[in-house]
C-alpha positions as CSV (number, residue, x, y, z in Angstrom):
1,M,71.6,16.0,48.1
2,F,68.3,14.9,49.6
3,V,64.9,14.2,48.2
4,G,63.4,17.3,49.8
5,R,65.4,19.6,47.5
6,K,64.4,18.0,44.3
7,M,60.9,16.6,44.9
8,T,57.8,18.2,43.3
9,R,55.7,19.9,45.9
10,D,52.7,20.9,43.8
11,I,51.1,17.5,43.7
12,V,48.0,16.3,41.8
13,T,46.0,14.2,44.2
14,V,42.6,12.5,44.4
15,T,40.4,11.1,47.1
16,K,39.2,7.6,47.6
17,D,35.7,8.6,46.2
18,T,37.1,10.2,43.0
19,S,35.8,8.4,40.0
20,V,38.3,6.3,38.0
21,L,37.2,8.3,34.9
22,K,38.2,11.5,36.5
23,V,41.5,10.0,37.6
24,S,42.2,8.8,34.1
25,N,41.4,12.3,32.7
26,L,43.8,13.9,35.3
27,L,46.6,11.6,34.3
28,K,46.2,12.6,30.7
29,E,45.7,16.3,31.5
30,H,48.8,16.6,33.6
31,N,50.8,14.1,31.5
32,I,51.7,11.9,34.6
33,G,51.7,8.2,35.1
34,Q,50.4,8.0,38.6
35,V,48.4,10.0,41.2
36,P,48.4,9.7,45.0
37,V,45.2,9.0,46.8
38,V,44.8,11.1,50.0
39,E,42.4,11.4,52.9
40,G,43.0,15.0,54.1
41,K,46.8,15.2,54.0
42,K,47.3,11.5,54.7
43,L,48.5,9.2,51.9
44,I,46.3,6.1,51.7
45,G,47.1,4.8,48.2
46,I,48.2,5.4,44.7
47,I,46.7,4.8,41.2
48,S,48.7,4.4,38.0
49,D,47.6,4.4,34.4
50,K,48.4,0.7,34.5
51,D,45.9,0.1,37.3
52,I,43.3,1.8,35.2
53,R,44.0,-0.3,32.1
54,E,44.0,-3.5,34.1
55,N,40.6,-2.6,35.7
56,S,39.0,-1.5,32.5
57,A,37.0,-3.7,30.1
58,S,39.0,-6.0,27.8
59,P,39.8,-4.5,24.4
60,A,38.0,-7.5,23.0
61,S,34.7,-6.5,24.7
62,T,31.8,-5.0,22.8
63,L,31.5,-2.0,25.0
64,S,31.3,1.3,23.2
65,V,33.4,4.3,24.3
66,H,30.3,5.8,26.0
67,E,29.7,2.5,27.9
68,L,33.3,2.2,29.0
69,N,33.3,5.8,30.2
70,Y,30.1,5.1,32.1
71,L,31.8,2.1,33.7
72,L,34.8,4.1,34.7
73,S,32.6,6.9,36.1
74,E,30.9,4.5,38.4
75,M,34.1,2.9,39.6
76,K,35.8,4.7,42.6
77,A,39.5,5.2,43.2
78,S,39.4,3.1,46.4
79,Q,38.4,0.1,44.3
80,I,41.5,0.0,42.2
81,M,44.2,1.9,44.1
82,T,47.3,0.2,45.5
83,R,47.2,0.5,49.2
84,K,50.7,-0.7,50.1
85,V,52.6,2.3,48.7
86,I,56.4,2.5,48.4
87,T,57.4,5.9,49.7
88,T,60.4,7.9,50.7
89,T,61.0,10.9,52.9
90,P,62.4,14.5,52.4
91,G,65.6,13.5,54.3
92,T,66.4,10.5,52.2
93,A,69.5,10.8,50.0
94,I,68.6,11.2,46.3
95,E,70.7,8.1,45.4
96,E,68.8,6.0,47.9
97,A,65.5,7.1,46.3
98,A,66.9,6.2,42.9
99,R,67.9,2.7,44.2
100,K,64.4,2.2,45.6
101,I,62.7,3.3,42.3
102,N,65.0,0.9,40.3
103,Q,64.5,-2.1,42.6
104,S,60.7,-1.5,42.9
105,H,60.2,-1.0,39.2
106,V,58.1,2.1,39.7
107,N,58.2,5.5,38.1
108,S,57.9,7.7,41.2
109,L,57.9,7.7,45.0
110,P,55.4,9.7,47.1
111,V,57.4,11.7,49.7
112,V,55.9,11.6,53.2
113,A,56.6,13.1,56.5
114,G,55.0,10.7,58.9
115,D,51.7,9.9,57.2
116,E,51.4,13.3,55.5
117,L,52.1,13.6,51.8
118,V,54.5,16.4,51.2
119,G,55.7,15.8,47.6
120,I,56.6,13.3,44.9
121,I,60.0,12.3,43.4
122,T,60.0,10.9,39.9
123,T,62.5,9.2,37.6
124,C,62.6,12.5,35.6
125,D,63.5,14.4,38.8
126,I,66.4,12.0,39.5
127,L,67.6,12.1,35.9
128,N,67.7,15.9,36.1
129,V,70.0,15.5,39.2
130,F,72.2,13.1,37.2
131,V,72.4,15.7,34.4
132,D,73.4,18.5,36.8
133,F,76.0,16.4,38.7
134,M,77.6,15.1,35.5
135,G,77.8,18.6,34.0
136,I,76.3,17.5,30.8
137,D,74.8,20.9,30.0
138,T,78.3,22.6,30.4
139,E,80.6,22.8,27.4
140,S,83.1,20.1,28.1
141,S,84.9,17.0,26.9
142,R,84.5,13.5,28.5
143,V,87.4,11.3,29.3
144,E,87.1,7.8,30.7
145,L,89.9,6.3,32.8
146,T,90.5,2.9,34.2
147,L,92.2,3.3,37.6
148,S,93.3,0.9,40.3
149,N,91.6,0.9,43.7
150,D,94.8,2.0,45.4
151,V,94.6,5.0,47.7
152,G,95.4,8.3,46.0
153,E,94.8,7.3,42.4
154,I,92.0,9.9,41.8
155,E,94.0,12.5,43.6
156,K,96.9,12.0,41.1
157,V,94.5,12.4,38.2
158,V,93.1,15.6,39.7
159,R,96.6,17.0,40.3
160,L,97.6,16.3,36.8
161,I,94.6,18.0,35.3
162,N,95.1,21.0,37.6
163,D,98.7,21.3,36.7
164,M,97.7,21.6,33.0
165,G,95.5,24.5,34.0
166,L,92.3,22.8,33.0
167,K,89.0,23.1,34.9
168,I,87.2,19.9,36.0
169,V,83.5,20.1,35.4
170,S,82.6,16.8,37.0
171,I,84.3,13.6,38.2
172,V,82.5,10.4,38.9
173,S,84.2,7.1,39.9
174,S,82.8,3.6,40.6
175,V,84.3,0.2,41.4
176,D,84.4,-2.1,38.3
177,K,82.8,-5.3,39.5
178,K,84.1,-7.2,36.5
179,R,87.7,-6.5,37.0
180,E,89.7,-7.0,40.2
181,N,91.3,-3.9,41.8
182,A,89.9,-1.6,39.1
183,R,87.6,1.3,39.0
184,T,86.1,3.3,36.1
185,T,86.4,7.1,36.4
186,L,84.6,9.6,34.2
187,V,86.0,13.1,34.0
188,R,84.5,16.1,32.3
189,V,87.0,18.8,31.5
190,A,86.3,22.3,30.2
191,C,88.1,22.0,26.9
192,D,87.2,21.2,23.3
193,N,89.9,18.7,22.6
194,P,91.3,16.6,25.4
195,E,94.1,15.0,23.3
196,D,96.9,16.6,25.2
197,L,95.3,15.6,28.5
198,C,94.9,12.0,27.3
199,E,98.6,11.9,26.3
200,R,99.6,13.1,29.7
201,L,97.4,10.6,31.4
202,D,98.7,7.8,29.2
203,T,102.3,8.9,30.0
204,A,101.5,8.9,33.7
205,G,100.3,5.3,33.4
206,F,96.6,5.7,33.4
207,K,94.5,3.9,30.8
208,C,92.7,6.7,29.0
209,T,89.8,6.3,26.6
210,R,89.6,9.3,24.2
211,E,86.1,10.6,24.1
212,Y,85.8,14.1,22.6
213,K,83.0,16.6,23.0
214,V,79.7,15.3,21.7
215,D,77.3,17.8,20.2
216,R,74.0,18.1,22.1
217,E,70.8,18.2,20.2
């Protein structure tokens, strides 16, 4: 899956001449943490609520709310925006965008095609992808397995589940960096009680952690 399929296309933006007070009000109105700064369709910067806080008067100052608002109304977006923006593209894999967000410690990435801003992908968008791929919203039970890295291990698990007539909702596997030749595999199966499945997996030599269906709030 690529960023272009999950990004938000209806973007709130400001120009470099927008007052910081207006930017602050837009962030609150739309319940967002950052807003891109554009010149036409070209991305030239980004402003976060943190930028506004850092460029506002100190809480220890004697400025009144009215005076602080006046200060922010006189300050322009170009004065506090971050000009070196971390971006992604519509054709970037969603997991690569997640990695970049995590490594950069940001909450979102503007999506650009060339210099043109075409969307924004947020941590919430990526979490929604995670929820979809894990099948969390589907009635199911979760089973955790410890497998070896040998070829065909996951295929054996899938065949065993299929032979029991159970439907796999999702299956995710990753190498366990703490244990040599081991991987952790999470399987969601469409059943209320996976006890029989776990017993079959144990008998087949797979280490199975019994994790039953968890009620969602």
